[in-house]
C-alpha positions in Angstrom: 137.8 82.1 95.8 139.0 79.9 98.6 136.8 76.8 99.2 136.3 78.1 102.8 134.7 81.3 101.4 132.5 79.7 98.7 129.3 80.4 100.7 130.0 84.2 100.3 128.9 86.2 97.4 131.8 87.1 95.0 133.2 90.1 97.0 136.6 91.6 96.4 137.0 91.7 100.2 134.7 89.0 101.7 136.6 88.9 105.0 136.1 92.6 105.5 132.4 92.4 105.1 132.2 89.2 107.2 134.2 90.9 110.0 131.9 93.9 109.9 128.8 91.6 110.2 130.5 89.8 113.1 131.1 93.1 114.9 127.4 93.9 114.5 126.6 90.5 115.9 129.0 91.1 118.8 127.4 94.5 119.5 124.0 92.8 119.8 125.3 90.2 122.2 127.1 92.8 124.4 124.0 95.1 124.4 121.9 92.1 125.4 124.1 91.2 128.4 124.8 94.7 129.7 122.9 95.7 132.8 119.7 97.5 131.8 120.8 100.7 133.6 123.9 100.9 131.3 121.8 101.0 128.1 120.4 104.2 126.5 116.7 104.6 126.7 115.1 105.0 123.3 111.6 106.2 122.5 110.7 102.9 121.0 109.5 99.6 122.5 112.0 97.0 123.7 110.3 94.6 121.3 110.9 96.9 118.4 114.6 97.1 119.3 114.8 93.3 119.3 112.9 93.0 116.1 115.1 95.6 114.3 118.4 94.3 115.6 117.8 90.8 114.6 116.2 91.9 111.3 119.3 93.9 110.4 121.6 91.0 111.3 119.6 88.6 109.2 119.4 91.1 106.3 123.2 91.5 106.6 123.5 87.7 106.2 121.4 87.9 103.0 123.9 90.5 101.8 126.9 88.3 102.6 125.9 84.7 101.7 125.0 83.4 98.3 123.9 79.9 99.3 120.4 79.4 100.7 121.7 76.6 102.9 124.2 79.0 104.5 121.4 81.6 105.0 119.1 79.1 106.7 121.9 77.9 109.0 122.8 81.5 110.0 119.2 82.4 110.6 118.5 79.3 112.7 121.6 80.2 114.7 120.5 83.8 115.1 117.1 82.6 116.5 118.9 80.2 118.9 121.2 83.0 119.9 118.2 85.2 120.8 116.7 82.5 122.9 120.0 81.8 124.7 120.5 85.5 125.4 117.1 85.7 127.0 117.9 82.8 129.3 121.3 84.4 130.2 119.5 87.7 130.9 117.3 86.0 133.4 120.2 84.1 135.0 122.7 86.9 135.3 120.8 89.0 137.8 122.0 92.3 136.3 118.7 94.1 136.2 117.7 92.3 133.0 114.7 89.9 132.9 114.1 86.9 130.8 111.2 87.6 128.4 110.4 85.1 125.8 108.4 87.8 123.9 111.8 89.4 123.2 113.0 86.0 121.8 109.8 86.0 119.6 110.5 89.5 118.4 114.1 88.4 117.6 112.8 85.5 115.6 110.3 87.6 113.7 113.1 90.1 112.9 115.2 87.2 111.6 112.4 86.2 109.3 111.9 89.7 108.1 115.6 90.0 107.3 115.6 86.7 105.5 112.7 87.9 103.4 115.0 90.6 101.9 116.6 87.9 99.8 113.5 88.2 97.5 114.1 92.0 97.1 116.1 93.8 94.4 118.5 95.2 97.0 119.7 91.7 98.1 123.0 92.4 96.3 123.4 96.0 97.4 126.6 95.2 99.4 128.0 93.3 96.5 127.5 96.3 94.2 129.0 98.6 96.9 132.0 96.3 97.1 132.5 96.4 93.4 132.3 100.2 93.4 134.7 100.6 96.3 137.2 97.9 95.3 137.1 97.9 91.5 138.9 94.8 90.3 
């Protein structure tokens, strides 16, 4: 494996999985910055949406990265991203408001996703990769 990819688990296609995770991250950023009127209205709380989105991003990082240091860095960056996006929502004037409780929900979601590294399914993507792309 390339030295640049050594933080990843031993996937057959590490860049494929990394790109899919980055697309999910981009979707969260775009959804966070769209005007509120352009977003679908779900039957769940806004805080639940934040919690789930960042939890899934963090759990995705657990699926991708083998090194704890890499996971910690990614999770800290996700938390900082959530705070930054809240400030941008308040500054953009597009019908979105800055709400630090959303940033708190983001952070709690990141911690929940990070906790999946202690669960048996922490290597589910690695097993799927092996099944899809038998070496």
